[in-house]
PDB file of N, CA, C and O in Angstrom:
ATOM      1  N   MET A   1     116.194  65.590  85.650  1.00  0.00           N
ATOM      2  CA  MET A   1     115.145  66.166  86.475  1.00  0.00           C
ATOM      3  C   MET A   1     114.159  65.063  86.858  1.00  0.00           C
ATOM      4  O   MET A   1     113.755  64.249  86.028  1.00  0.00           O
ATOM      5  N   SER A   2     113.793  65.059  88.113  1.00  0.00           N
ATOM      6  CA  SER A   2     112.869  64.029  88.586  1.00  0.00           C
ATOM      7  C   SER A   2     111.435  64.353  88.159  1.00  0.00           C
ATOM      8  O   SER A   2     111.122  65.477  87.766  1.00  0.00           O
ATOM      9  N   GLU A   3     110.597  63.359  88.247  1.00  0.00           N
ATOM     10  CA  GLU A   3     109.188  63.538  87.898  1.00  0.00           C
ATOM     11  C   GLU A   3     108.531  64.580  88.817  1.00  0.00           C
ATOM     12  O   GLU A   3     107.724  65.393  88.366  1.00  0.00           O
ATOM     13  N   ILE A   4     108.881  64.547  90.094  1.00  0.00           N
ATOM     14  CA  ILE A   4     108.307  65.503  91.046  1.00  0.00           C
ATOM     15  C   ILE A   4     108.752  66.919  90.709  1.00  0.00           C
ATOM     16  O   ILE A   4     107.945  67.848  90.757  1.00  0.00           O
ATOM     17  N   ASP A   5     110.029  67.094  90.369  1.00  0.00           N
ATOM     18  CA  ASP A   5     110.515  68.428  89.982  1.00  0.00           C
ATOM     19  C   ASP A   5     109.780  68.932  88.747  1.00  0.00           C
ATOM     20  O   ASP A   5     109.447  70.114  88.655  1.00  0.00           O
ATOM     21  N   GLN A   6     109.527  68.036  87.798  1.00  0.00           N
ATOM     22  CA  GLN A   6     108.794  68.425  86.588  1.00  0.00           C
ATOM     23  C   GLN A   6     107.361  68.826  86.928  1.00  0.00           C
ATOM     24  O   GLN A   6     106.826  69.780  86.363  1.00  0.00           O
ATOM     25  N   MET A   7     106.749  68.100  87.845  1.00  0.00           N
ATOM     26  CA  MET A   7     105.381  68.431  88.266  1.00  0.00           C
ATOM     27  C   MET A   7     105.347  69.811  88.934  1.00  0.00           C
ATOM     28  O   MET A   7     104.407  70.581  88.736  1.00  0.00           O
ATOM     29  N   LYS A   8     106.358  70.108  89.707  1.00  0.00           N
ATOM     30  CA  LYS A   8     106.431  71.417  90.359  1.00  0.00           C
ATOM     31  C   LYS A   8     106.578  72.529  89.326  1.00  0.00           C
ATOM     32  O   LYS A   8     105.912  73.560  89.425  1.00  0.00           O
ATOM     33  N   LEU A   9     107.440  72.327  88.343  1.00  0.00           N
ATOM     34  CA  LEU A   9     107.616  73.328  87.287  1.00  0.00           C
ATOM     35  C   LEU A   9     106.326  73.533  86.492  1.00  0.00           C
ATOM     36  O   LEU A   9     105.961  74.662  86.165  1.00  0.00           O
ATOM     37  N   ASP A  10     105.651  72.445  86.191  1.00  0.00           N
ATOM     38  CA  ASP A  10     104.379  72.533  85.476  1.00  0.00           C
ATOM     39  C   ASP A  10     103.358  73.320  86.297  1.00  0.00           C
ATOM     40  O   ASP A  10     102.599  74.118  85.747  1.00  0.00           O
ATOM     41  N   MET A  11     103.339  73.097  87.599  1.00  0.00           N
ATOM     42  CA  MET A  11     102.405  73.805  88.474  1.00  0.00           C
ATOM     43  C   MET A  11     102.697  75.304  88.468  1.00  0.00           C
ATOM     44  O   MET A  11     101.772  76.115  88.430  1.00  0.00           O
ATOM     45  N   VAL A  12     103.975  75.676  88.505  1.00  0.00           N
ATOM     46  CA  VAL A  12     104.341  77.092  88.475  1.00  0.00           C
ATOM     47  C   VAL A  12     103.816  77.740  87.196  1.00  0.00           C
ATOM     48  O   VAL A  12     103.258  78.836  87.240  1.00  0.00           O
ATOM     49  N   THR A  13     103.990  77.077  86.075  1.00  0.00           N
ATOM     50  CA  THR A  13     103.506  77.598  84.796  1.00  0.00           C
ATOM     51  C   THR A  13     101.990  77.766  84.823  1.00  0.00           C
ATOM     52  O   THR A  13     101.461  78.792  84.396  1.00  0.00           O
ATOM     53  N   LYS A  14     101.304  76.753  85.326  1.00  0.00           N
ATOM     54  CA  LYS A  14      99.843  76.818  85.370  1.00  0.00           C
ATOM     55  C   LYS A  14      99.361  77.909  86.323  1.00  0.00           C
ATOM     56  O   LYS A  14      98.366  78.577  86.040  1.00  0.00           O
ATOM     57  N   LEU A  15     100.049  78.096  87.440  1.00  0.00           N
ATOM     58  CA  LEU A  15      99.679  79.166  88.371  1.00  0.00           C
ATOM     59  C   LEU A  15      99.862  80.532  87.718  1.00  0.00           C
ATOM     60  O   LEU A  15      99.024  81.419  87.878  1.00  0.00           O
ATOM     61  N   ALA A  16     100.954  80.698  86.984  1.00  0.00           N
ATOM     62  CA  ALA A  16     101.193  81.966  86.288  1.00  0.00           C
ATOM     63  C   ALA A  16     100.104  82.216  85.243  1.00  0.00           C
ATOM     64  O   ALA A  16      99.626  83.341  85.103  1.00  0.00           O
ATOM     65  N   LEU A  17      99.719  81.187  84.523  1.00  0.00           N
ATOM     66  CA  LEU A  17      98.662  81.337  83.511  1.00  0.00           C
ATOM     67  C   LEU A  17      97.319  81.684  84.158  1.00  0.00           C
ATOM     68  O   LEU A  17      96.576  82.515  83.638  1.00  0.00           O
ATOM     69  N   LEU A  18      97.012  81.055  85.277  1.00  0.00           N
ATOM     70  CA  LEU A  18      95.771  81.374  85.991  1.00  0.00           C
ATOM     71  C   LEU A  18      95.800  82.810  86.513  1.00  0.00           C
ATOM     72  O   LEU A  18      94.785  83.506  86.489  1.00  0.00           O
ATOM     73  N   LEU A  19      96.950  83.240  86.976  1.00  0.00           N
ATOM     74  CA  LEU A  19      97.096  84.613  87.453  1.00  0.00           C
ATOM     75  C   LEU A  19      96.880  85.603  86.307  1.00  0.00           C
ATOM     76  O   LEU A  19      96.240  86.638  86.491  1.00  0.00           O
ATOM     77  N   MET A  20      97.409  85.289  85.140  1.00  0.00           N
ATOM     78  CA  MET A  20      97.220  86.143  83.964  1.00  0.00           C
ATOM     79  C   MET A  20      95.753  86.147  83.514  1.00  0.00           C
ATOM     80  O   MET A  20      95.257  87.152  83.005  1.00  0.00           O
ATOM     81  N   GLU A  21      95.079  85.035  83.704  1.00  0.00           N
ATOM     82  CA  GLU A  21      93.657  84.948  83.372  1.00  0.00           C
ATOM     83  C   GLU A  21      92.848  85.896  84.264  1.00  0.00           C
ATOM     84  O   GLU A  21      91.921  86.560  83.801  1.00  0.00           O
ATOM     85  N   LYS A  22      93.217  85.948  85.551  1.00  0.00           N
ATOM     86  CA  LYS A  22      92.520  86.811  86.515  1.00  0.00           C
ATOM     87  C   LYS A  22      92.927  88.278  86.369  1.00  0.00           C
ATOM     88  O   LYS A  22      92.132  89.184  86.622  1.00  0.00           O
ATOM     89  N   GLN A  23      94.168  88.494  85.961  1.00  0.00           N
ATOM     90  CA  GLN A  23      94.701  89.848  85.819  1.00  0.00           C
ATOM     91  C   GLN A  23      95.334  89.984  84.434  1.00  0.00           C
ATOM     92  O   GLN A  23      96.551  89.865  84.294  1.00  0.00           O
ATOM     93  N   PRO A  24      94.515  90.231  83.413  1.00  0.00           N
ATOM     94  CA  PRO A  24      94.998  90.237  82.025  1.00  0.00           C
ATOM     95  C   PRO A  24      96.103  91.255  81.730  1.00  0.00           C
ATOM     96  O   PRO A  24      96.807  91.137  80.728  1.00  0.00           O
ATOM     97  N   GLU A  25      96.250  92.244  82.599  1.00  0.00           N
ATOM     98  CA  GLU A  25      97.284  93.260  82.355  1.00  0.00           C
ATOM     99  C   GLU A  25      98.693  92.744  82.656  1.00  0.00           C
ATOM    100  O   GLU A  25      99.680  93.372  82.272  1.00  0.00           O
ATOM    101  N   LEU A  26      98.787  91.611  83.336  1.00  0.00           N
ATOM    102  CA  LEU A  26     100.092  91.048  83.679  1.00  0.00           C
ATOM    103  C   LEU A  26     100.744  90.369  82.479  1.00  0.00           C
ATOM    104  O   LEU A  26     100.071  89.719  81.679  1.00  0.00           O
ATOM    105  N   THR A  27     102.055  90.527  82.364  1.00  0.00           N
ATOM    106  CA  THR A  27     102.816  89.756  81.382  1.00  0.00           C
ATOM    107  C   THR A  27     103.174  88.411  82.016  1.00  0.00           C
ATOM    108  O   THR A  27     103.016  88.229  83.223  1.00  0.00           O
ATOM    109  N   MET A  28     103.643  87.495  81.219  1.00  0.00           N
ATOM    110  CA  MET A  28     104.065  86.194  81.746  1.00  0.00           C
ATOM    111  C   MET A  28     105.210  86.383  82.738  1.00  0.00           C
ATOM    112  O   MET A  28     105.246  85.724  83.778  1.00  0.00           O
ATOM    113  N   GLU A  29     106.137  87.272  82.425  1.00  0.00           N
ATOM    114  CA  GLU A  29     107.268  87.518  83.322  1.00  0.00           C
ATOM    115  C   GLU A  29     106.793  88.043  84.674  1.00  0.00           C
ATOM    116  O   GLU A  29     107.298  87.621  85.714  1.00  0.00           O
ATOM    117  N   GLN A  30     105.829  88.958  84.667  1.00  0.00           N
ATOM    118  CA  GLN A  30     105.302  89.503  85.910  1.00  0.00           C
ATOM    119  C   GLN A  30     104.574  88.425  86.713  1.00  0.00           C
ATOM    120  O   GLN A  30     104.745  88.316  87.927  1.00  0.00           O
ATOM    121  N   ALA A  31     103.767  87.639  86.020  1.00  0.00           N
ATOM    122  CA  ALA A  31     103.016  86.572  86.688  1.00  0.00           C
ATOM    123  C   ALA A  31     103.966  85.543  87.296  1.00  0.00           C
ATOM    124  O   ALA A  31     103.762  85.105  88.428  1.00  0.00           O
ATOM    125  N   LEU A  32     104.992  85.160  86.559  1.00  0.00           N
ATOM    126  CA  LEU A  32     105.968  84.207  87.084  1.00  0.00           C
ATOM    127  C   LEU A  32     106.704  84.788  88.290  1.00  0.00           C
ATOM    128  O   LEU A  32     106.969  84.078  89.260  1.00  0.00           O
ATOM    129  N   SER A  33     107.029  86.063  88.229  1.00  0.00           N
ATOM    130  CA  SER A  33     107.700  86.724  89.347  1.00  0.00           C
ATOM    131  C   SER A  33     106.833  86.691  90.603  1.00  0.00           C
ATOM    132  O   SER A  33     107.325  86.421  91.699  1.00  0.00           O
ATOM    133  N   ILE A  34     105.546  86.965  90.437  1.00  0.00           N
ATOM    134  CA  ILE A  34     104.619  86.933  91.576  1.00  0.00           C
ATOM    135  C   ILE A  34     104.569  85.523  92.173  1.00  0.00           C
ATOM    136  O   ILE A  34     104.647  85.351  93.389  1.00  0.00           O
ATOM    137  N   VAL A  35     104.440  84.532  91.312  1.00  0.00           N
ATOM    138  CA  VAL A  35     104.366  83.140  91.788  1.00  0.00           C
ATOM    139  C   VAL A  35     105.666  82.748  92.489  1.00  0.00           C
ATOM    140  O   VAL A  35     105.639  82.207  93.594  1.00  0.00           O
ATOM    141  N   LEU A  36     106.796  83.022  91.849  1.00  0.00           N
ATOM    142  CA  LEU A  36     108.079  82.575  92.383  1.00  0.00           C
ATOM    143  C   LEU A  36     108.481  83.291  93.671  1.00  0.00           C
ATOM    144  O   LEU A  36     109.313  82.786  94.425  1.00  0.00           O
ATOM    145  N   ASN A  37     107.904  84.454  93.925  1.00  0.00           N
ATOM    146  CA  ASN A  37     108.214  85.202  95.141  1.00  0.00           C
ATOM    147  C   ASN A  37     107.158  85.035  96.229  1.00  0.00           C
ATOM    148  O   ASN A  37     107.137  85.785  97.205  1.00  0.00           O
ATOM    149  N   SER A  38     106.283  84.048  96.055  1.00  0.00           N
ATOM    150  CA  SER A  38     105.185  83.855  97.006  1.00  0.00           C
ATOM    151  C   SER A  38     105.502  82.766  98.029  1.00  0.00           C
ATOM    152  O   SER A  38     106.337  81.892  97.795  1.00  0.00           O
ATOM    153  N   ASP A  39     104.818  82.842  99.162  1.00  0.00           N
ATOM    154  CA  ASP A  39     104.901  81.766 100.148  1.00  0.00           C
ATOM    155  C   ASP A  39     104.260  80.493  99.606  1.00  0.00           C
ATOM    156  O   ASP A  39     104.658  79.386  99.970  1.00  0.00           O
ATOM    157  N   THR A  40     103.271  80.655  98.737  1.00  0.00           N
ATOM    158  CA  THR A  40     102.630  79.494  98.113  1.00  0.00           C
ATOM    159  C   THR A  40     103.671  78.687  97.339  1.00  0.00           C
ATOM    160  O   THR A  40     103.674  77.457  97.391  1.00  0.00           O
ATOM    161  N   TYR A  41     104.545  79.378  96.629  1.00  0.00           N
ATOM    162  CA  TYR A  41     105.613  78.697  95.886  1.00  0.00           C
ATOM    163  C   TYR A  41     106.542  77.958  96.849  1.00  0.00           C
ATOM    164  O   TYR A  41     106.951  76.830  96.575  1.00  0.00           O
ATOM    165  N   GLN A  42     106.872  78.588  97.971  1.00  0.00           N
ATOM    166  CA  GLN A  42     107.740  77.936  98.955  1.00  0.00           C
ATOM    167  C   GLN A  42     107.089  76.654  99.469  1.00  0.00           C
ATOM    168  O   GLN A  42     107.763  75.645  99.678  1.00  0.00           O
ATOM    169  N   ARG A  43     105.791  76.704  99.667  1.00  0.00           N
ATOM    170  CA  ARG A  43     105.069  75.495 100.105  1.00  0.00           C
ATOM    171  C   ARG A  43     105.045  74.435  99.005  1.00  0.00           C
ATOM    172  O   ARG A  43     105.133  73.240  99.283  1.00  0.00           O
ATOM    173  N   LEU A  44     104.925  74.881  97.760  1.00  0.00           N
ATOM    174  CA  LEU A  44     104.937  73.960  96.626  1.00  0.00           C
ATOM    175  C   LEU A  44     106.263  73.210  96.553  1.00  0.00           C
ATOM    176  O   LEU A  44     106.289  72.035  96.187  1.00  0.00           O
ATOM    177  N   LEU A  45     107.354  73.872  96.894  1.00  0.00           N
ATOM    178  CA  LEU A  45     108.676  73.249  96.839  1.00  0.00           C
ATOM    179  C   LEU A  45     108.860  72.166  97.899  1.00  0.00           C
ATOM    180  O   LEU A  45     109.673  71.259  97.719  1.00  0.00           O
ATOM    181  N   GLU A  46     108.123  72.250  98.990  1.00  0.00           N
ATOM    182  CA  GLU A  46     108.247  71.273 100.075  1.00  0.00           C
ATOM    183  C   GLU A  46     107.538  69.976  99.682  1.00  0.00           C
ATOM    184  O   GLU A  46     106.325  69.951  99.472  1.00  0.00           O
ATOM    185  N   ASP A  47     108.307  68.922  99.589  1.00  0.00           N
ATOM    186  CA  ASP A  47     107.734  67.634  99.168  1.00  0.00           C
ATOM    187  C   ASP A  47     106.634  67.150 100.109  1.00  0.00           C
ATOM    188  O   ASP A  47     105.677  66.516  99.663  1.00  0.00           O
ATOM    189  N   ASN A  48     106.756  67.441 101.399  1.00  0.00           N
ATOM    190  CA  ASN A  48     105.777  66.913 102.357  1.00  0.00           C
ATOM    191  C   ASN A  48     104.399  67.555 102.218  1.00  0.00           C
ATOM    192  O   ASN A  48     103.424  67.000 102.725  1.00  0.00           O
ATOM    193  N   THR A  49     104.281  68.712 101.543  1.00  0.00           N
ATOM    194  CA  THR A  49     102.959  69.311 101.335  1.00  0.00           C
ATOM    195  C   THR A  49     102.211  68.632 100.196  1.00  0.00           C
ATOM    196  O   THR A  49     100.980  68.641 100.158  1.00  0.00           O
ATOM    197  N   ALA A  50     102.962  68.042  99.268  1.00  0.00           N
ATOM    198  CA  ALA A  50     102.404  67.363  98.090  1.00  0.00           C
ATOM    199  C   ALA A  50     101.473  68.263  97.282  1.00  0.00           C
ATOM    200  O   ALA A  50     100.552  67.772  96.630  1.00  0.00           O
ATOM    201  N   LEU A  51     101.701  69.559  97.318  1.00  0.00           N
ATOM    202  CA  LEU A  51     100.857  70.466  96.530  1.00  0.00           C
ATOM    203  C   LEU A  51     100.996  70.218  95.030  1.00  0.00           C
ATOM    204  O   LEU A  51     100.071  70.500  94.267  1.00  0.00           O
ATOM    205  N   TYR A  52     102.130  69.699  94.609  1.00  0.00           N
ATOM    206  CA  TYR A  52     102.338  69.411  93.186  1.00  0.00           C
ATOM    207  C   TYR A  52     101.390  68.323  92.676  1.00  0.00           C
ATOM    208  O   TYR A  52     101.212  68.189  91.465  1.00  0.00           O
ATOM    209  N   TYR A  53     100.783  67.548  93.568  1.00  0.00           N
ATOM    210  CA  TYR A  53      99.801  66.522  93.191  1.00  0.00           C
ATOM    211  C   TYR A  53      98.377  67.071  93.090  1.00  0.00           C
ATOM    212  O   TYR A  53      97.481  66.397  92.581  1.00  0.00           O
ATOM    213  N   GLN A  54      98.176  68.280  93.572  1.00  0.00           N
ATOM    214  CA  GLN A  54      96.835  68.864  93.605  1.00  0.00           C
ATOM    215  C   GLN A  54      96.503  69.526  92.264  1.00  0.00           C
ATOM    216  O   GLN A  54      97.362  69.680  91.397  1.00  0.00           O
ATOM    217  N   SER A  55      95.251  69.907  92.124  1.00  0.00           N
ATOM    218  CA  SER A  55      94.855  70.593  90.892  1.00  0.00           C
ATOM    219  C   SER A  55      95.401  72.019  90.926  1.00  0.00           C
ATOM    220  O   SER A  55      95.516  72.612  91.999  1.00  0.00           O
ATOM    221  N   PRO A  56      95.737  72.569  89.765  1.00  0.00           N
ATOM    222  CA  PRO A  56      96.254  73.934  89.723  1.00  0.00           C
ATOM    223  C   PRO A  56      95.292  74.956  90.332  1.00  0.00           C
ATOM    224  O   PRO A  56      95.729  75.904  90.984  1.00  0.00           O
ATOM    225  N   ARG A  57      93.997  74.772  90.125  1.00  0.00           N
ATOM    226  CA  ARG A  57      93.027  75.733  90.686  1.00  0.00           C
ATOM    227  C   ARG A  57      92.984  75.666  92.218  1.00  0.00           C
ATOM    228  O   ARG A  57      92.765  76.678  92.883  1.00  0.00           O
ATOM    229  N   TYR A  58      93.192  74.485  92.760  1.00  0.00           N
ATOM    230  CA  TYR A  58      93.241  74.343  94.217  1.00  0.00           C
ATOM    231  C   TYR A  58      94.448  75.103  94.773  1.00  0.00           C
ATOM    232  O   TYR A  58      94.317  75.865  95.731  1.00  0.00           O
ATOM    233  N   VAL A  59      95.614  74.894  94.176  1.00  0.00           N
ATOM    234  CA  VAL A  59      96.825  75.583  94.634  1.00  0.00           C
ATOM    235  C   VAL A  59      96.694  77.086  94.369  1.00  0.00           C
ATOM    236  O   VAL A  59      97.173  77.899  95.159  1.00  0.00           O
ATOM    237  N   PHE A  60      96.052  77.449  93.269  1.00  0.00           N
ATOM    238  CA  PHE A  60      95.849  78.865  92.951  1.00  0.00           C
ATOM    239  C   PHE A  60      95.004  79.548  94.021  1.00  0.00           C
ATOM    240  O   PHE A  60      95.186  80.736  94.285  1.00  0.00           O
ATOM    241  N   SER A  61      94.092  78.817  94.634  1.00  0.00           N
ATOM    242  CA  SER A  61      93.276  79.408  95.696  1.00  0.00           C
ATOM    243  C   SER A  61      94.155  79.861  96.858  1.00  0.00           C
ATOM    244  O   SER A  61      93.863  80.875  97.492  1.00  0.00           O
ATOM    245  N   PHE A  62      95.221  79.128  97.144  1.00  0.00           N
ATOM    246  CA  PHE A  62      96.167  79.542  98.179  1.00  0.00           C
ATOM    247  C   PHE A  62      96.888  80.820  97.763  1.00  0.00           C
ATOM    248  O   PHE A  62      97.067  81.738  98.564  1.00  0.00           O
ATOM    249  N   LEU A  63      97.297  80.861  96.496  1.00  0.00           N
ATOM    250  CA  LEU A  63      97.993  82.043  95.989  1.00  0.00           C
ATOM    251  C   LEU A  63      97.082  83.265  96.038  1.00  0.00           C
ATOM    252  O   LEU A  63      97.509  84.347  96.443  1.00  0.00           O
ATOM    253  N   GLN A  64      95.836  83.094  95.627  1.00  0.00           N
ATOM    254  CA  GLN A  64      94.878  84.213  95.668  1.00  0.00           C
ATOM    255  C   GLN A  64      94.692  84.732  97.085  1.00  0.00           C
ATOM    256  O   GLN A  64      94.704  85.942  97.314  1.00  0.00           O
ATOM    257  N   THR A  65      94.521  83.825  98.030  1.00  0.00           N
ATOM    258  CA  THR A  65      94.366  84.222  99.423  1.00  0.00           C
ATOM    259  C   THR A  65      95.596  84.972  99.906  1.00  0.00           C
ATOM    260  O   THR A  65      95.485  85.986 100.595  1.00  0.00           O
ATOM    261  N   GLU A  66      96.767  84.470  99.540  1.00  0.00           N
ATOM    262  CA  GLU A  66      98.002  85.122  99.939  1.00  0.00           C
ATOM    263  C   GLU A  66      98.101  86.531  99.353  1.00  0.00           C
ATOM    264  O   GLU A  66      98.512  87.461 100.047  1.00  0.00           O
ATOM    265  N   LEU A  67      97.736  86.693  98.105  1.00  0.00           N
ATOM    266  CA  LEU A  67      97.815  87.993  97.456  1.00  0.00           C
ATOM    267  C   LEU A  67      96.806  88.974  98.037  1.00  0.00           C
ATOM    268  O   LEU A  67      97.070  90.174  98.108  1.00  0.00           O
ATOM    269  N   GLN A  68      95.655  88.467  98.452  1.00  0.00           N
ATOM    270  CA  GLN A  68      94.606  89.333  99.007  1.00  0.00           C
ATOM    271  C   GLN A  68      94.854  89.690 100.459  1.00  0.00           C
ATOM    272  O   GLN A  68      94.560  90.809 100.880  1.00  0.00           O
ATOM    273  N   THR A  69      95.391  88.753 101.235  1.00  0.00           N
ATOM    274  CA  THR A  69      95.515  88.974 102.679  1.00  0.00           C
ATOM    275  C   THR A  69      96.953  89.082 103.174  1.00  0.00           C
ATOM    276  O   THR A  69      97.197  89.518 104.299  1.00  0.00           O
ATOM    277  N   GLY A  70      97.887  88.692 102.345  1.00  0.00           N
ATOM    278  CA  GLY A  70      99.267  88.672 102.780  1.00  0.00           C
ATOM    279  C   GLY A  70      99.640  87.398 103.507  1.00  0.00           C
ATOM    280  O   GLY A  70     100.776  87.245 103.956  1.00  0.00           O
ATOM    281  N   LYS A  71      98.681  86.470 103.629  1.00  0.00           N
ATOM    282  CA  LYS A  71      98.922  85.200 104.318  1.00  0.00           C
ATOM    283  C   LYS A  71      98.427  84.053 103.454  1.00  0.00           C
ATOM    284  O   LYS A  71      97.439  84.184 102.732  1.00  0.00           O
ATOM    285  N   VAL A  72      99.116  82.943 103.534  1.00  0.00           N
ATOM    286  CA  VAL A  72      98.676  81.746 102.829  1.00  0.00           C
ATOM    287  C   VAL A  72      97.538  81.128 103.625  1.00  0.00           C
ATOM    288  O   VAL A  72      97.621  81.003 104.847  1.00  0.00           O
ATOM    289  N   GLY A  73      96.458  80.737 102.916  1.00  0.00           N
ATOM    290  CA  GLY A  73      95.293  80.171 103.587  1.00  0.00           C
ATOM    291  C   GLY A  73      95.565  78.927 104.226  1.00  0.00           C
ATOM    292  O   GLY A  73      94.671  78.336 104.832  1.00  0.00           O
TER     293      GLY A  73
END
């Protein structure tokens, strides 16, 4: 696994944890499902966005916007 792939996986975990922090009723499986089925995750996978280099809270802001509005900010 490349360093970039590892950074992406770490970001997914951190996004799920932040989601659970905001919504304590979610299980880890539910939080991961939400992250993995999001457009934010699709953007994270694209190397040219370099979202994996950003802070988890910054990327989480995109996820929050997407969950609230149905669109990625």
